[in-house]
PDB file of N, CA, C and O in Angstrom, chain B, residues numbered from 101:
ATOM      1  N   MET B 101       0.845  -1.174   0.000  1.00  0.00           N
ATOM      2  CA  MET B 101       0.000   0.000   0.000  1.00  0.00           C
ATOM      3  C   MET B 101       0.891   1.238   0.000  1.00  0.00           C
ATOM      4  O   MET B 101       1.842   1.324   0.777  1.00  0.00           O
ATOM      5  N   ALA B 102       0.588   2.170  -0.852  1.00  0.00           N
ATOM      6  CA  ALA B 102       1.355   3.410  -0.960  1.00  0.00           C
ATOM      7  C   ALA B 102       0.710   4.498  -0.096  1.00  0.00           C
ATOM      8  O   ALA B 102      -0.475   4.434   0.231  1.00  0.00           O
ATOM      9  N   LYS B 103       1.518   5.492   0.261  1.00  0.00           N
ATOM     10  CA  LYS B 103       1.008   6.627   1.040  1.00  0.00           C
ATOM     11  C   LYS B 103       1.345   7.911   0.301  1.00  0.00           C
ATOM     12  O   LYS B 103       2.490   8.145  -0.085  1.00  0.00           O
ATOM     13  N   ILE B 104       0.325   8.735   0.113  1.00  0.00           N
ATOM     14  CA  ILE B 104       0.483  10.054  -0.496  1.00  0.00           C
ATOM     15  C   ILE B 104       0.197  11.083   0.591  1.00  0.00           C
ATOM     16  O   ILE B 104      -0.823  11.007   1.275  1.00  0.00           O
ATOM     17  N   VAL B 105       1.099  12.042   0.744  1.00  0.00           N
ATOM     18  CA  VAL B 105       0.932  13.086   1.759  1.00  0.00           C
ATOM     19  C   VAL B 105       0.581  14.399   1.076  1.00  0.00           C
ATOM     20  O   VAL B 105       1.219  14.814   0.108  1.00  0.00           O
ATOM     21  N   VAL B 106      -0.454  15.039   1.611  1.00  0.00           N
ATOM     22  CA  VAL B 106      -0.907  16.341   1.120  1.00  0.00           C
ATOM     23  C   VAL B 106      -0.684  17.350   2.234  1.00  0.00           C
ATOM     24  O   VAL B 106      -1.100  17.126   3.371  1.00  0.00           O
ATOM     25  N   GLU B 107      -0.025  18.466   1.914  1.00  0.00           N
ATOM     26  CA  GLU B 107       0.182  19.535   2.894  1.00  0.00           C
ATOM     27  C   GLU B 107      -0.566  20.778   2.438  1.00  0.00           C
ATOM     28  O   GLU B 107      -0.466  21.201   1.287  1.00  0.00           O
ATOM     29  N   VAL B 108      -1.320  21.354   3.375  1.00  0.00           N
ATOM     30  CA  VAL B 108      -2.147  22.528   3.113  1.00  0.00           C
ATOM     31  C   VAL B 108      -1.750  23.608   4.111  1.00  0.00           C
ATOM     32  O   VAL B 108      -1.608  23.341   5.304  1.00  0.00           O
ATOM     33  N   MET B 109      -1.573  24.827   3.614  1.00  0.00           N
ATOM     34  CA  MET B 109      -1.197  25.952   4.477  1.00  0.00           C
ATOM     35  C   MET B 109      -2.144  27.130   4.231  1.00  0.00           C
ATOM     36  O   MET B 109      -2.721  27.254   3.150  1.00  0.00           O
ATOM     37  N   PRO B 110      -2.301  27.994   5.240  1.00  0.00           N
ATOM     38  CA  PRO B 110      -3.086  29.207   5.010  1.00  0.00           C
ATOM     39  C   PRO B 110      -2.412  30.055   3.927  1.00  0.00           C
ATOM     40  O   PRO B 110      -1.187  30.070   3.813  1.00  0.00           O
ATOM     41  N   LYS B 111      -3.205  30.741   3.153  1.00  0.00           N
ATOM     42  CA  LYS B 111      -2.633  31.640   2.146  1.00  0.00           C
ATOM     43  C   LYS B 111      -1.706  32.642   2.836  1.00  0.00           C
ATOM     44  O   LYS B 111      -1.988  33.103   3.942  1.00  0.00           O
ATOM     45  N   ALA B 112      -0.618  32.968   2.183  1.00  0.00           N
ATOM     46  CA  ALA B 112       0.423  33.819   2.779  1.00  0.00           C
ATOM     47  C   ALA B 112      -0.110  35.191   3.193  1.00  0.00           C
ATOM     48  O   ALA B 112       0.357  35.764   4.177  1.00  0.00           O
ATOM     49  N   GLU B 113      -1.074  35.715   2.455  1.00  0.00           N
ATOM     50  CA  GLU B 113      -1.563  37.065   2.747  1.00  0.00           C
ATOM     51  C   GLU B 113      -2.576  37.108   3.889  1.00  0.00           C
ATOM     52  O   GLU B 113      -3.012  38.190   4.284  1.00  0.00           O
ATOM     53  N   LEU B 114      -2.956  35.946   4.425  1.00  0.00           N
ATOM     54  CA  LEU B 114      -3.935  35.908   5.504  1.00  0.00           C
ATOM     55  C   LEU B 114      -3.267  35.739   6.860  1.00  0.00           C
ATOM     56  O   LEU B 114      -2.225  35.095   6.977  1.00  0.00           O
ATOM     57  N   LEU B 115      -3.876  36.321   7.873  1.00  0.00           N
ATOM     58  CA  LEU B 115      -3.407  36.178   9.242  1.00  0.00           C
ATOM     59  C   LEU B 115      -3.571  34.726   9.676  1.00  0.00           C
ATOM     60  O   LEU B 115      -4.575  34.088   9.359  1.00  0.00           O
ATOM     61  N   ASP B 116      -2.597  34.212  10.394  1.00  0.00           N
ATOM     62  CA  ASP B 116      -2.645  32.856  10.941  1.00  0.00           C
ATOM     63  C   ASP B 116      -2.635  32.984  12.468  1.00  0.00           C
ATOM     64  O   ASP B 116      -1.562  33.045  13.068  1.00  0.00           O
ATOM     65  N   PRO B 117      -3.822  33.027  13.111  1.00  0.00           N
ATOM     66  CA  PRO B 117      -3.876  33.246  14.559  1.00  0.00           C
ATOM     67  C   PRO B 117      -3.157  32.159  15.359  1.00  0.00           C
ATOM     68  O   PRO B 117      -2.531  32.462  16.375  1.00  0.00           O
ATOM     69  N   GLN B 118      -3.233  30.904  14.924  1.00  0.00           N
ATOM     70  CA  GLN B 118      -2.525  29.839  15.640  1.00  0.00           C
ATOM     71  C   GLN B 118      -1.023  30.046  15.551  1.00  0.00           C
ATOM     72  O   GLN B 118      -0.317  29.903  16.549  1.00  0.00           O
ATOM     73  N   GLY B 119      -0.534  30.379  14.378  1.00  0.00           N
ATOM     74  CA  GLY B 119       0.885  30.634  14.198  1.00  0.00           C
ATOM     75  C   GLY B 119       1.352  31.808  15.034  1.00  0.00           C
ATOM     76  O   GLY B 119       2.432  31.772  15.624  1.00  0.00           O
ATOM     77  N   LYS B 120       0.528  32.862  15.083  1.00  0.00           N
ATOM     78  CA  LYS B 120       0.873  34.042  15.882  1.00  0.00           C
ATOM     79  C   LYS B 120       0.953  33.686  17.367  1.00  0.00           C
ATOM     80  O   LYS B 120       1.853  34.142  18.073  1.00  0.00           O
ATOM     81  N   ALA B 121       0.012  32.873  17.833  1.00  0.00           N
ATOM     82  CA  ALA B 121       0.023  32.453  19.242  1.00  0.00           C
ATOM     83  C   ALA B 121       1.268  31.618  19.543  1.00  0.00           C
ATOM     84  O   ALA B 121       1.891  31.785  20.591  1.00  0.00           O
ATOM     85  N   ILE B 122       1.626  30.731  18.635  1.00  0.00           N
ATOM     86  CA  ILE B 122       2.822  29.905  18.838  1.00  0.00           C
ATOM     87  C   ILE B 122       4.077  30.766  18.831  1.00  0.00           C
ATOM     88  O   ILE B 122       4.978  30.553  19.642  1.00  0.00           O
ATOM     89  N   SER B 123       4.144  31.740  17.920  1.00  0.00           N
ATOM     90  CA  SER B 123       5.298  32.658  17.883  1.00  0.00           C
ATOM     91  C   SER B 123       5.458  33.375  19.213  1.00  0.00           C
ATOM     92  O   SER B 123       6.568  33.507  19.729  1.00  0.00           O
ATOM     93  N   GLY B 124       4.331  33.841  19.770  1.00  0.00           N
ATOM     94  CA  GLY B 124       4.374  34.520  21.064  1.00  0.00           C
ATOM     95  C   GLY B 124       4.842  33.598  22.173  1.00  0.00           C
ATOM     96  O   GLY B 124       5.629  34.001  23.029  1.00  0.00           O
ATOM     97  N   ALA B 125       4.360  32.358  22.163  1.00  0.00           N
ATOM     98  CA  ALA B 125       4.757  31.392  23.185  1.00  0.00           C
ATOM     99  C   ALA B 125       6.245  31.066  23.068  1.00  0.00           C
ATOM    100  O   ALA B 125       6.929  30.914  24.081  1.00  0.00           O
ATOM    101  N   LEU B 126       6.742  30.958  21.852  1.00  0.00           N
ATOM    102  CA  LEU B 126       8.171  30.696  21.672  1.00  0.00           C
ATOM    103  C   LEU B 126       9.013  31.843  22.223  1.00  0.00           C
ATOM    104  O   LEU B 126      10.019  31.619  22.897  1.00  0.00           O
ATOM    105  N   ALA B 127       8.591  33.073  21.930  1.00  0.00           N
ATOM    106  CA  ALA B 127       9.333  34.245  22.414  1.00  0.00           C
ATOM    107  C   ALA B 127       9.333  34.285  23.945  1.00  0.00           C
ATOM    108  O   ALA B 127      10.361  34.536  24.572  1.00  0.00           O
ATOM    109  N   ARG B 128       8.163  34.033  24.529  1.00  0.00           N
ATOM    110  CA  ARG B 128       8.075  34.044  25.991  1.00  0.00           C
ATOM    111  C   ARG B 128       8.894  32.925  26.613  1.00  0.00           C
ATOM    112  O   ARG B 128       9.350  33.052  27.749  1.00  0.00           O
ATOM    113  N   GLY B 129       9.086  31.837  25.888  1.00  0.00           N
ATOM    114  CA  GLY B 129       9.847  30.697  26.399  1.00  0.00           C
ATOM    115  C   GLY B 129      11.335  30.792  26.119  1.00  0.00           C
ATOM    116  O   GLY B 129      12.074  29.836  26.356  1.00  0.00           O
ATOM    117  N   GLY B 130      11.785  31.948  25.613  1.00  0.00           N
ATOM    118  CA  GLY B 130      13.212  32.135  25.371  1.00  0.00           C
ATOM    119  C   GLY B 130      13.673  31.611  24.018  1.00  0.00           C
ATOM    120  O   GLY B 130      14.867  31.389  23.818  1.00  0.00           O
ATOM    121  N   ASN B 131      12.757  31.412  23.100  1.00  0.00           N
ATOM    122  CA  ASN B 131      13.100  30.902  21.769  1.00  0.00           C
ATOM    123  C   ASN B 131      12.712  31.899  20.681  1.00  0.00           C
ATOM    124  O   ASN B 131      12.134  31.520  19.662  1.00  0.00           O
ATOM    125  N   ALA B 132      13.027  33.162  20.898  1.00  0.00           N
ATOM    126  CA  ALA B 132      12.634  34.224  19.969  1.00  0.00           C
ATOM    127  C   ALA B 132      13.314  34.104  18.611  1.00  0.00           C
ATOM    128  O   ALA B 132      12.892  34.756  17.656  1.00  0.00           O
ATOM    129  N   GLN B 133      14.357  33.287  18.506  1.00  0.00           N
ATOM    130  CA  GLN B 133      15.016  33.121  17.213  1.00  0.00           C
ATOM    131  C   GLN B 133      14.099  32.397  16.217  1.00  0.00           C
ATOM    132  O   GLN B 133      14.328  32.463  15.010  1.00  0.00           O
ATOM    133  N   PHE B 134      13.063  31.707  16.715  1.00  0.00           N
ATOM    134  CA  PHE B 134      12.044  31.097  15.853  1.00  0.00           C
ATOM    135  C   PHE B 134      10.864  32.045  15.813  1.00  0.00           C
ATOM    136  O   PHE B 134      10.319  32.397  16.858  1.00  0.00           O
ATOM    137  N   HIS B 135      10.466  32.460  14.638  1.00  0.00           N
ATOM    138  CA  HIS B 135       9.389  33.447  14.537  1.00  0.00           C
ATOM    139  C   HIS B 135       8.624  33.255  13.234  1.00  0.00           C
ATOM    140  O   HIS B 135       8.990  32.421  12.406  1.00  0.00           O
ATOM    141  N   ASP B 136       7.582  34.015  13.064  1.00  0.00           N
ATOM    142  CA  ASP B 136       6.727  33.947  11.878  1.00  0.00           C
ATOM    143  C   ASP B 136       6.246  32.519  11.618  1.00  0.00           C
ATOM    144  O   ASP B 136       6.355  32.007  10.504  1.00  0.00           O
ATOM    145  N   VAL B 137       5.718  31.893  12.654  1.00  0.00           N
ATOM    146  CA  VAL B 137       5.224  30.516  12.564  1.00  0.00           C
ATOM    147  C   VAL B 137       3.919  30.497  11.780  1.00  0.00           C
ATOM    148  O   VAL B 137       3.066  31.365  11.967  1.00  0.00           O
ATOM    149  N   ARG B 138       3.763  29.513  10.905  1.00  0.00           N
ATOM    150  CA  ARG B 138       2.521  29.278  10.165  1.00  0.00           C
ATOM    151  C   ARG B 138       2.074  27.851  10.479  1.00  0.00           C
ATOM    152  O   ARG B 138       2.894  26.933  10.478  1.00  0.00           O
ATOM    153  N   VAL B 139       0.805  27.661  10.743  1.00  0.00           N
ATOM    154  CA  VAL B 139       0.262  26.353  11.079  1.00  0.00           C
ATOM    155  C   VAL B 139      -0.570  25.845   9.906  1.00  0.00           C
ATOM    156  O   VAL B 139      -1.451  26.545   9.405  1.00  0.00           O
ATOM    157  N   GLY B 140      -0.284  24.634   9.481  1.00  0.00           N
ATOM    158  CA  GLY B 140      -1.019  24.046   8.366  1.00  0.00           C
ATOM    159  C   GLY B 140      -1.590  22.693   8.729  1.00  0.00           C
ATOM    160  O   GLY B 140      -1.680  22.319   9.898  1.00  0.00           O
ATOM    161  N   LYS B 141      -1.976  21.966   7.681  1.00  0.00           N
ATOM    162  CA  LYS B 141      -2.570  20.641   7.863  1.00  0.00           C
ATOM    163  C   LYS B 141      -1.827  19.626   6.990  1.00  0.00           C
ATOM    164  O   LYS B 141      -1.339  19.952   5.908  1.00  0.00           O
ATOM    165  N   ARG B 142      -1.756  18.403   7.482  1.00  0.00           N
ATOM    166  CA  ARG B 142      -1.146  17.298   6.736  1.00  0.00           C
ATOM    167  C   ARG B 142      -2.181  16.185   6.638  1.00  0.00           C
ATOM    168  O   ARG B 142      -2.788  15.795   7.636  1.00  0.00           O
ATOM    169  N   PHE B 143      -2.371  15.684   5.435  1.00  0.00           N
ATOM    170  CA  PHE B 143      -3.285  14.576   5.193  1.00  0.00           C
ATOM    171  C   PHE B 143      -2.480  13.416   4.632  1.00  0.00           C
ATOM    172  O   PHE B 143      -1.587  13.619   3.809  1.00  0.00           O
ATOM    173  N   GLU B 144      -2.788  12.204   5.069  1.00  0.00           N
ATOM    174  CA  GLU B 144      -2.162  11.003   4.523  1.00  0.00           C
ATOM    175  C   GLU B 144      -3.238  10.203   3.804  1.00  0.00           C
ATOM    176  O   GLU B 144      -4.227   9.786   4.407  1.00  0.00           O
ATOM    177  N   LEU B 145      -3.036   9.996   2.523  1.00  0.00           N
ATOM    178  CA  LEU B 145      -3.962   9.208   1.710  1.00  0.00           C
ATOM    179  C   LEU B 145      -3.282   7.880   1.387  1.00  0.00           C
ATOM    180  O   LEU B 145      -2.219   7.865   0.768  1.00  0.00           O
ATOM    181  N   HIS B 146      -3.877   6.784   1.795  1.00  0.00           N
ATOM    182  CA  HIS B 146      -3.314   5.466   1.493  1.00  0.00           C
ATOM    183  C   HIS B 146      -3.936   4.975   0.196  1.00  0.00           C
ATOM    184  O   HIS B 146      -5.141   5.110  -0.018  1.00  0.00           O
ATOM    185  N   TYR B 147      -3.109   4.408  -0.659  1.00  0.00           N
ATOM    186  CA  TYR B 147      -3.529   4.047  -2.010  1.00  0.00           C
ATOM    187  C   TYR B 147      -3.135   2.607  -2.311  1.00  0.00           C
ATOM    188  O   TYR B 147      -1.988   2.209  -2.101  1.00  0.00           O
ATOM    189  N   ASP B 148      -4.087   1.837  -2.799  1.00  0.00           N
ATOM    190  CA  ASP B 148      -3.812   0.456  -3.209  1.00  0.00           C
ATOM    191  C   ASP B 148      -3.343   0.472  -4.650  1.00  0.00           C
ATOM    192  O   ASP B 148      -4.120   0.785  -5.552  1.00  0.00           O
ATOM    193  N   GLY B 149      -2.108   0.145  -4.873  1.00  0.00           N
ATOM    194  CA  GLY B 149      -1.584   0.092  -6.226  1.00  0.00           C
ATOM    195  C   GLY B 149      -0.354   0.962  -6.384  1.00  0.00           C
ATOM    196  O   GLY B 149       0.125   1.580  -5.434  1.00  0.00           O
ATOM    197  N   GLU B 150       0.141   0.992  -7.605  1.00  0.00           N
ATOM    198  CA  GLU B 150       1.331   1.782  -7.929  1.00  0.00           C
ATOM    199  C   GLU B 150       0.957   3.254  -8.078  1.00  0.00           C
ATOM    200  O   GLU B 150      -0.048   3.591  -8.703  1.00  0.00           O
ATOM    201  N   VAL B 151       1.768   4.112  -7.502  1.00  0.00           N
ATOM    202  CA  VAL B 151       1.521   5.556  -7.609  1.00  0.00           C
ATOM    203  C   VAL B 151       2.187   6.058  -8.887  1.00  0.00           C
ATOM    204  O   VAL B 151       3.410   6.032  -9.023  1.00  0.00           O
ATOM    205  N   THR B 152       1.369   6.506  -9.802  1.00  0.00           N
ATOM    206  CA  THR B 152       1.821   7.040 -11.083  1.00  0.00           C
ATOM    207  C   THR B 152       1.590   8.547 -11.076  1.00  0.00           C
ATOM    208  O   THR B 152       0.929   9.062 -10.174  1.00  0.00           O
ATOM    209  N   PRO B 153       2.119   9.260 -12.063  1.00  0.00           N
ATOM    210  CA  PRO B 153       1.823  10.696 -12.148  1.00  0.00           C
ATOM    211  C   PRO B 153       0.312  10.984 -12.218  1.00  0.00           C
ATOM    212  O   PRO B 153      -0.150  12.013 -11.723  1.00  0.00           O
ATOM    213  N   GLU B 154      -0.441  10.083 -12.826  1.00  0.00           N
ATOM    214  CA  GLU B 154      -1.891  10.265 -12.900  1.00  0.00           C
ATOM    215  C   GLU B 154      -2.538  10.154 -11.517  1.00  0.00           C
ATOM    216  O   GLU B 154      -3.484  10.878 -11.210  1.00  0.00           O
ATOM    217  N   VAL B 155      -2.027   9.250 -10.694  1.00  0.00           N
ATOM    218  CA  VAL B 155      -2.548   9.091  -9.333  1.00  0.00           C
ATOM    219  C   VAL B 155      -2.231  10.339  -8.508  1.00  0.00           C
ATOM    220  O   VAL B 155      -3.079  10.818  -7.755  1.00  0.00           O
ATOM    221  N   ILE B 156      -1.026  10.859  -8.648  1.00  0.00           N
ATOM    222  CA  ILE B 156      -0.656  12.095  -7.937  1.00  0.00           C
ATOM    223  C   ILE B 156      -1.563  13.239  -8.383  1.00  0.00           C
ATOM    224  O   ILE B 156      -2.000  14.041  -7.557  1.00  0.00           O
ATOM    225  N   GLU B 157      -1.846  13.320  -9.669  1.00  0.00           N
ATOM    226  CA  GLU B 157      -2.737  14.367 -10.179  1.00  0.00           C
ATOM    227  C   GLU B 157      -4.140  14.202  -9.608  1.00  0.00           C
ATOM    228  O   GLU B 157      -4.788  15.190  -9.262  1.00  0.00           O
ATOM    229  N   GLN B 158      -4.610  12.971  -9.507  1.00  0.00           N
ATOM    230  CA  GLN B 158      -5.921  12.716  -8.914  1.00  0.00           C
ATOM    231  C   GLN B 158      -5.922  13.135  -7.437  1.00  0.00           C
ATOM    232  O   GLN B 158      -6.895  13.720  -6.963  1.00  0.00           O
ATOM    233  N   ALA B 159      -4.845  12.840  -6.714  1.00  0.00           N
ATOM    234  CA  ALA B 159      -4.733  13.241  -5.306  1.00  0.00           C
ATOM    235  C   ALA B 159      -4.703  14.760  -5.189  1.00  0.00           C
ATOM    236  O   ALA B 159      -5.293  15.319  -4.265  1.00  0.00           O
ATOM    237  N   ARG B 160      -4.022  15.436  -6.116  1.00  0.00           N
ATOM    238  CA  ARG B 160      -3.999  16.905  -6.101  1.00  0.00           C
ATOM    239  C   ARG B 160      -5.400  17.470  -6.311  1.00  0.00           C
ATOM    240  O   ARG B 160      -5.777  18.450  -5.668  1.00  0.00           O
ATOM    241  N   LYS B 161      -6.168  16.862  -7.203  1.00  0.00           N
ATOM    242  CA  LYS B 161      -7.540  17.312  -7.444  1.00  0.00           C
ATOM    243  C   LYS B 161      -8.388  17.136  -6.188  1.00  0.00           C
ATOM    244  O   LYS B 161      -9.177  18.012  -5.836  1.00  0.00           O
ATOM    245  N   ILE B 162      -8.219  15.992  -5.510  1.00  0.00           N
ATOM    246  CA  ILE B 162      -8.919  15.758  -4.245  1.00  0.00           C
ATOM    247  C   ILE B 162      -8.501  16.811  -3.214  1.00  0.00           C
ATOM    248  O   ILE B 162      -9.338  17.340  -2.482  1.00  0.00           O
ATOM    249  N   ALA B 163      -7.206  17.108  -3.167  1.00  0.00           N
ATOM    250  CA  ALA B 163      -6.705  18.117  -2.227  1.00  0.00           C
ATOM    251  C   ALA B 163      -7.335  19.475  -2.504  1.00  0.00           C
ATOM    252  O   ALA B 163      -7.749  20.174  -1.579  1.00  0.00           O
ATOM    253  N   ASP B 164      -7.405  19.846  -3.776  1.00  0.00           N
ATOM    254  CA  ASP B 164      -7.984  21.141  -4.148  1.00  0.00           C
ATOM    255  C   ASP B 164      -9.480  21.216  -3.858  1.00  0.00           C
ATOM    256  O   ASP B 164      -9.977  22.248  -3.408  1.00  0.00           O
ATOM    257  N   GLU B 165     -10.195  20.126  -4.115  1.00  0.00           N
ATOM    258  CA  GLU B 165     -11.653  20.150  -4.043  1.00  0.00           C
ATOM    259  C   GLU B 165     -12.229  19.741  -2.692  1.00  0.00           C
ATOM    260  O   GLU B 165     -13.319  20.179  -2.324  1.00  0.00           O
ATOM    261  N   VAL B 166     -11.498  18.896  -1.943  1.00  0.00           N
ATOM    262  CA  VAL B 166     -12.065  18.336  -0.716  1.00  0.00           C
ATOM    263  C   VAL B 166     -11.259  18.699   0.532  1.00  0.00           C
ATOM    264  O   VAL B 166     -11.834  19.064   1.558  1.00  0.00           O
ATOM    265  N   LEU B 167      -9.946  18.601   0.449  1.00  0.00           N
ATOM    266  CA  LEU B 167      -9.113  18.731   1.644  1.00  0.00           C
ATOM    267  C   LEU B 167      -8.773  20.164   2.017  1.00  0.00           C
ATOM    268  O   LEU B 167      -8.370  20.427   3.150  1.00  0.00           O
ATOM    269  N   SER B 168      -8.926  21.082   1.095  1.00  0.00           N
ATOM    270  CA  SER B 168      -8.556  22.472   1.389  1.00  0.00           C
ATOM    271  C   SER B 168      -9.710  23.403   1.062  1.00  0.00           C
ATOM    272  O   SER B 168     -10.586  23.087   0.258  1.00  0.00           O
ATOM    273  N   ASN B 169      -9.683  24.547   1.702  1.00  0.00           N
ATOM    274  CA  ASN B 169     -10.619  25.630   1.404  1.00  0.00           C
ATOM    275  C   ASN B 169      -9.860  26.618   0.536  1.00  0.00           C
ATOM    276  O   ASN B 169      -9.047  27.387   1.048  1.00  0.00           O
ATOM    277  N   GLN B 170     -10.106  26.613  -0.754  1.00  0.00           N
ATOM    278  CA  GLN B 170      -9.332  27.410  -1.704  1.00  0.00           C
ATOM    279  C   GLN B 170      -9.440  28.917  -1.470  1.00  0.00           C
ATOM    280  O   GLN B 170      -8.632  29.679  -2.001  1.00  0.00           O
ATOM    281  N   VAL B 171     -10.411  29.352  -0.694  1.00  0.00           N
ATOM    282  CA  VAL B 171     -10.531  30.772  -0.390  1.00  0.00           C
ATOM    283  C   VAL B 171      -9.431  31.215   0.561  1.00  0.00           C
ATOM    284  O   VAL B 171      -8.905  32.320   0.435  1.00  0.00           O
ATOM    285  N   ILE B 172      -9.081  30.353   1.516  1.00  0.00           N
ATOM    286  CA  ILE B 172      -8.132  30.758   2.559  1.00  0.00           C
ATOM    287  C   ILE B 172      -6.882  29.884   2.642  1.00  0.00           C
ATOM    288  O   ILE B 172      -5.976  30.182   3.420  1.00  0.00           O
ATOM    289  N   GLU B 173      -6.817  28.794   1.842  1.00  0.00           N
ATOM    290  CA  GLU B 173      -5.692  27.870   1.947  1.00  0.00           C
ATOM    291  C   GLU B 173      -5.104  27.544   0.578  1.00  0.00           C
ATOM    292  O   GLU B 173      -5.778  27.628  -0.449  1.00  0.00           O
ATOM    293  N   ASP B 174      -3.829  27.171   0.596  1.00  0.00           N
ATOM    294  CA  ASP B 174      -3.132  26.695  -0.600  1.00  0.00           C
ATOM    295  C   ASP B 174      -2.672  25.261  -0.352  1.00  0.00           C
ATOM    296  O   ASP B 174      -2.220  24.928   0.743  1.00  0.00           O
ATOM    297  N   VAL B 175      -2.788  24.421  -1.372  1.00  0.00           N
ATOM    298  CA  VAL B 175      -2.186  23.095  -1.330  1.00  0.00           C
ATOM    299  C   VAL B 175      -0.724  23.292  -1.710  1.00  0.00           C
ATOM    300  O   VAL B 175      -0.424  23.688  -2.836  1.00  0.00           O
ATOM    301  N   VAL B 176       0.191  23.017  -0.778  1.00  0.00           N
ATOM    302  CA  VAL B 176       1.600  23.301  -1.037  1.00  0.00           C
ATOM    303  C   VAL B 176       2.376  22.087  -1.518  1.00  0.00           C
ATOM    304  O   VAL B 176       3.417  22.242  -2.157  1.00  0.00           O
ATOM    305  N   SER B 177       1.895  20.878  -1.226  1.00  0.00           N
ATOM    306  CA  SER B 177       2.579  19.708  -1.771  1.00  0.00           C
ATOM    307  C   SER B 177       1.655  18.501  -1.766  1.00  0.00           C
ATOM    308  O   SER B 177       0.805  18.338  -0.891  1.00  0.00           O
ATOM    309  N   VAL B 178       1.850  17.673  -2.765  1.00  0.00           N
ATOM    310  CA  VAL B 178       1.191  16.376  -2.890  1.00  0.00           C
ATOM    311  C   VAL B 178       2.275  15.421  -3.389  1.00  0.00           C
ATOM    312  O   VAL B 178       2.758  15.560  -4.513  1.00  0.00           O
ATOM    313  N   ALA B 179       2.655  14.458  -2.558  1.00  0.00           N
ATOM    314  CA  ALA B 179       3.761  13.584  -2.922  1.00  0.00           C
ATOM    315  C   ALA B 179       3.638  12.232  -2.255  1.00  0.00           C
ATOM    316  O   ALA B 179       3.098  12.106  -1.156  1.00  0.00           O
ATOM    317  N   GLU B 180       4.148  11.224  -2.940  1.00  0.00           N
ATOM    318  CA  GLU B 180       4.215   9.901  -2.355  1.00  0.00           C
ATOM    319  C   GLU B 180       5.380   9.890  -1.364  1.00  0.00           C
ATOM    320  O   GLU B 180       6.430  10.480  -1.615  1.00  0.00           O
ATOM    321  N   VAL B 181       5.176   9.210  -0.240  1.00  0.00           N
ATOM    322  CA  VAL B 181       6.244   9.068   0.745  1.00  0.00           C
ATOM    323  C   VAL B 181       6.466   7.591   1.011  1.00  0.00           C
ATOM    324  O   VAL B 181       5.537   6.787   0.935  1.00  0.00           O
ATOM    325  N   ALA B 182       7.688   7.246   1.320  1.00  0.00           N
ATOM    326  CA  ALA B 182       8.021   5.864   1.630  1.00  0.00           C
ATOM    327  C   ALA B 182       7.480   5.509   3.003  1.00  0.00           C
ATOM    328  O   ALA B 182       7.499   6.327   3.924  1.00  0.00           O
ATOM    329  N   GLU B 183       7.008   4.310   3.127  1.00  0.00           N
ATOM    330  CA  GLU B 183       6.490   3.821   4.412  1.00  0.00           C
ATOM    331  C   GLU B 183       7.641   3.385   5.288  1.00  0.00           C
ATOM    332  O   GLU B 183       7.425   2.939   6.415  1.00  0.00           O
TER     333      GLU B 183
END
């Protein structure tokens, strides 16, 4: 069984309240060198069969239409990963 990972992030021009809260917590914890945190989502799609470019394209379409909200999020990667 193959695994395809989809990563979705908030659009760059939009405020990311979770990321902002984490940035503040890092600064308060003495880790101010880490900043501008963005929080996204990771989806793992398990696939029966060989992953071809067509399968990746189908997964990207699913990511665009089902897994992300295209108004506020971007699909940043769709790729097969080794188990």
